[in-house]
N, CA, C and O of each residue as an XYZ file, in Angstrom:
284
protein
N       6.499      4.412    -31.422
C       6.130      5.037    -30.279
C       6.176      4.075    -29.025
O       5.723      2.931    -29.056
N       6.773      4.659    -27.907
C       6.880      3.640    -26.627
C       6.325      4.500    -25.617
O       6.633      5.684    -25.477
N       5.313      3.723    -24.763
C       4.838      4.226    -23.556
C       4.976      3.346    -22.484
O       4.525      2.202    -22.542
N       5.624      3.831    -21.405
C       5.921      2.966    -20.189
C       5.178      3.590    -19.204
O       5.375      4.791    -19.018
N       4.166      2.859    -18.380
C       3.545      3.353    -17.202
C       4.032      2.615    -15.900
O       3.998      1.384    -15.893
N       4.464      3.272    -14.846
C       5.094      3.003    -13.707
C       4.101      3.325    -12.616
O       3.529      4.416    -12.593
N       3.890      2.384    -11.708
C       3.057      2.713    -10.487
C       3.847      2.407     -9.436
O       4.685      1.506     -9.482
N       3.605      3.223     -8.305
C       4.231      3.176     -6.987
C       3.856      4.127     -6.001
O       2.749      4.653     -6.122
N       4.709      4.492     -4.882
C       4.250      5.399     -3.794
C       5.670      6.302     -3.832
O       6.817      5.921     -4.063
N       5.182      7.576     -3.534
C       5.972      8.735     -3.387
C       6.598      8.404     -1.735
O       5.979      8.217     -0.687
N       8.003      8.425     -2.007
C       8.617      8.023     -0.676
C       9.252      9.385      0.077
O       9.486      9.429      1.284
N       9.518     10.638     -0.992
C      10.046     11.708     -0.429
C       9.994     12.550     -1.338
O      10.022     12.326     -2.548
N       9.891     13.903     -0.616
C       9.856     15.022     -1.788
C      10.569     16.258     -0.866
O      10.160     16.746      0.188
N      11.669     16.553     -1.577
C      12.593     17.657     -1.088
C      13.288     18.773     -1.939
O      13.879     18.479     -2.978
N      13.222     19.808     -1.570
C      13.631     20.861     -2.411
C      15.111     21.090     -2.676
O      15.956     20.834     -1.817
N      15.412     21.573     -3.866
C      16.931     21.776     -4.380
C      17.114     23.201     -4.135
O      16.180     23.863     -4.587
N      18.027     23.882     -3.560
C      17.981     25.598     -3.307
C      18.774     25.932     -4.595
O      19.624     25.199     -5.101
N      18.365     27.179     -5.066
C      19.143     28.089     -5.935
C      19.052     29.445     -5.213
O      17.928     29.763     -4.824
N      19.981     30.216     -4.997
C      20.179     31.360     -4.331
C      19.277     31.617     -2.925
O      18.606     32.592     -2.586
N      19.513     30.477     -2.329
C      18.516     30.434     -1.157
C      17.081     29.969     -1.160
O      16.472     29.655     -0.137
N      16.564     29.945     -2.429
C      15.248     29.724     -2.780
C      15.015     28.343     -3.521
O      15.824     27.976     -4.373
N      13.858     27.544     -3.180
C      13.670     26.414     -3.967
C      13.667     26.519     -5.302
O      12.707     27.151     -5.741
N      14.577     26.025     -6.249
C      14.398     25.876     -7.634
C      13.502     24.857     -8.139
O      12.570     25.174     -8.878
N      13.747     23.472     -7.742
C      12.970     22.447     -8.241
C      12.958     21.513     -6.793
O      13.606     21.731     -5.769
N      12.183     20.618     -7.020
C      12.055     19.457     -5.918
C      12.519     18.267     -6.482
O      12.565     18.139     -7.705
N      12.920     17.249     -5.598
C      13.287     15.833     -6.122
C      12.469     15.198     -5.500
O      12.430     15.220     -4.270
N      11.603     14.463     -6.287
C      10.443     13.350     -5.845
C      11.006     12.148     -6.042
O      11.565     11.872     -7.103
N      10.911     11.298     -5.013
C      11.631      9.945     -5.221
C      10.308      8.957     -5.014
O       9.497      9.125     -4.103
N      10.225      7.901     -6.004
C       9.200      7.174     -6.161
C       9.604      5.792     -6.033
O      10.436      5.354     -6.827
N       9.024      4.910     -4.959
C       9.354      3.342     -4.956
C       8.099      2.955     -5.715
O       6.945      3.352     -5.557
N       8.685      1.943     -6.718
C       7.802      1.311     -7.592
C       7.235     -0.021     -7.061
O       7.940     -0.703     -6.317
N       5.936     -0.446     -7.422
C       5.200     -1.566     -6.906
C       5.997     -2.642     -7.234
O       6.065     -3.561     -6.419
N       6.705     -2.718     -8.421
C       7.596     -4.083     -8.688
C       9.018     -3.786     -8.535
O       9.411     -2.638     -8.741
N       9.768     -4.648     -8.217
C      11.103     -4.482     -8.174
C      11.462     -4.309     -9.590
O      11.058     -5.054    -10.484
N      12.427     -3.048     -9.800
C      13.026     -2.817    -10.888
C      14.465     -3.126    -10.464
O      14.963     -4.178    -10.867
N      15.160     -2.320     -9.703
C      16.391     -2.557     -9.213
C      16.527     -2.152     -7.730
O      16.091     -1.037     -7.443
N      16.955     -2.742     -6.954
C      17.190     -2.243     -5.498
C      18.497     -1.891     -5.485
O      18.900     -1.566     -4.369
N      19.386     -1.845     -6.467
C      20.816     -1.557     -6.232
C      20.964      0.007     -6.144
O      22.079      0.462     -5.893
N      20.207      0.606     -6.281
C      20.216      2.462     -6.535
C      20.018      3.066     -4.930
O      20.632      4.031     -4.475
N      19.125      2.343     -4.292
C      18.819      3.315     -3.024
C      17.459      2.834     -2.660
O      16.917      1.898     -3.248
N      16.857      3.569     -1.565
C      15.817      3.300     -1.197
C      14.373      3.529     -2.014
O      13.281      3.254     -1.517
N      14.548      4.041     -3.259
C      13.722      4.151     -4.152
C      14.135      3.837     -5.501
O      15.348      3.790     -5.704
N      13.216      3.579     -6.612
C      13.383      3.203     -7.777
C      13.538      4.368     -8.874
O      14.302      4.259     -9.832
N      12.829      5.363     -8.663
C      13.077      6.360     -9.779
C      13.213      7.632     -8.872
O      12.894      7.608     -7.683
N      13.731      8.794     -9.533
C      13.806     10.070     -8.894
C      13.573     11.040    -10.019
O      14.155     10.910    -11.096
N      12.624     12.123     -9.744
C      12.253     13.036    -10.563
C      12.742     14.341    -10.071
O      12.739     14.569     -8.861
N      13.164     15.215    -10.928
C      13.288     16.550    -10.693
C      12.322     17.292    -11.287
O      12.156     17.157    -12.499
N      11.473     18.254    -10.505
C      10.131     18.874    -11.099
C      10.144     20.261    -10.524
O      10.575     20.596     -9.421
N       9.652     20.942    -11.367
C       9.343     22.451    -10.840
C       8.653     22.468     -9.553
O       8.019     21.483     -9.177
N       8.747     23.580     -8.829
C       8.029     23.931     -7.364
C       6.327     23.674     -7.682
O       5.581     23.085     -6.900
N       5.878     24.297     -9.099
C       4.590     24.197     -9.089
C       3.998     22.825     -9.282
O       2.829     22.604     -8.965
N       4.760     21.924     -9.781
C       4.125     20.496    -10.054
C       4.290     19.669     -8.535
O       3.426     18.906     -8.104
N       5.682     20.011     -7.769
C       5.892     19.451     -6.592
C       4.921     19.505     -5.727
O       4.688     18.491     -5.068
N       4.142     20.685     -5.531
C       2.843     21.020     -4.693
C       1.936     19.986     -4.925
O       1.344     19.617     -3.911
N       1.667     19.437     -5.913
C       0.447     18.694     -6.305
C       0.848     17.222     -5.850
O      -0.069     16.401     -5.896
N       2.004     16.808     -5.448
C       2.306     15.467     -5.146
C       2.368     15.438     -3.580
O       2.804     16.387     -2.929
N       1.922     14.342     -3.056
C       1.873     14.153     -1.842
C       2.687     12.772     -1.062
O       2.338     11.606     -1.244
N       3.668     13.141     -0.298
C       4.438     11.894      0.163
C       3.566     10.821      0.630
O       2.542     11.204      1.196
N       3.732      9.638      0.527
C       3.241      8.688      0.888
C       1.990      8.085      0.275
O       1.471      7.065      0.729
N       1.492      8.801     -0.847
C       0.281      8.659     -1.528
C       0.716      7.747     -2.998
O       1.822      8.010     -3.471
N       0.081      6.967     -3.521
C       0.306      6.174     -4.794
C       0.613      7.346     -5.792
O       0.136      8.467     -5.617
N       1.384      7.051     -6.785
C       1.598      7.877     -7.904
C       1.635      6.885     -9.276
O       1.852      5.673     -9.266
N       1.407      7.603    -10.280
C       1.608      6.802    -11.774
C       2.620      7.709    -12.476
O       2.315      8.881    -12.698
N       3.894      7.184    -12.860
C       4.584      7.993    -13.856
C       4.358      7.269    -14.977
O       4.217      6.047    -15.010
N       4.309      8.244    -16.181
C       4.290      7.567    -17.574
C       5.424      8.372    -18.246
O       5.612      9.574    -18.061
N       6.154      7.575    -19.045
C       7.162      8.032    -19.820
C       6.918      7.475    -21.127
O       6.760      6.275    -21.353
N       6.896      8.392    -21.963
C       6.542      8.193    -23.356
C       7.659      9.040    -24.368
O       8.153     10.146    -24.148
N       7.878      8.151    -25.529
C       8.859      8.706    -26.644
C       8.276      8.360    -27.771
O       7.940      7.195    -27.983
N       8.072      9.424    -28.706
C       7.790      9.268    -29.998
C       9.003      9.139    -31.076
O       9.816     10.064    -31.080
N       9.146      8.315    -31.779
C      10.323      7.831    -32.654
C      10.337      8.671    -33.848
O      11.364      8.685    -34.526
N       9.269      9.414    -34.213
C       9.130     10.056    -35.351
C       8.269     11.033    -35.552
O       8.204     11.582    -36.652
């Protein structure tokens, strides 16, 4: 099992439209430590359902956990 926790700050939240309605939101997070600055002004970008995006606020700290179970 692999578990990676990343801390940073939400820099942007914006909707993606489908038939004129928000289908998902794109959340951009700038990590506390420099992973890669070659991609843009954010380190990771998440596509989340509208219900989850309403829980996140731009400018506040966030923790992103990536977990993978190999078996």
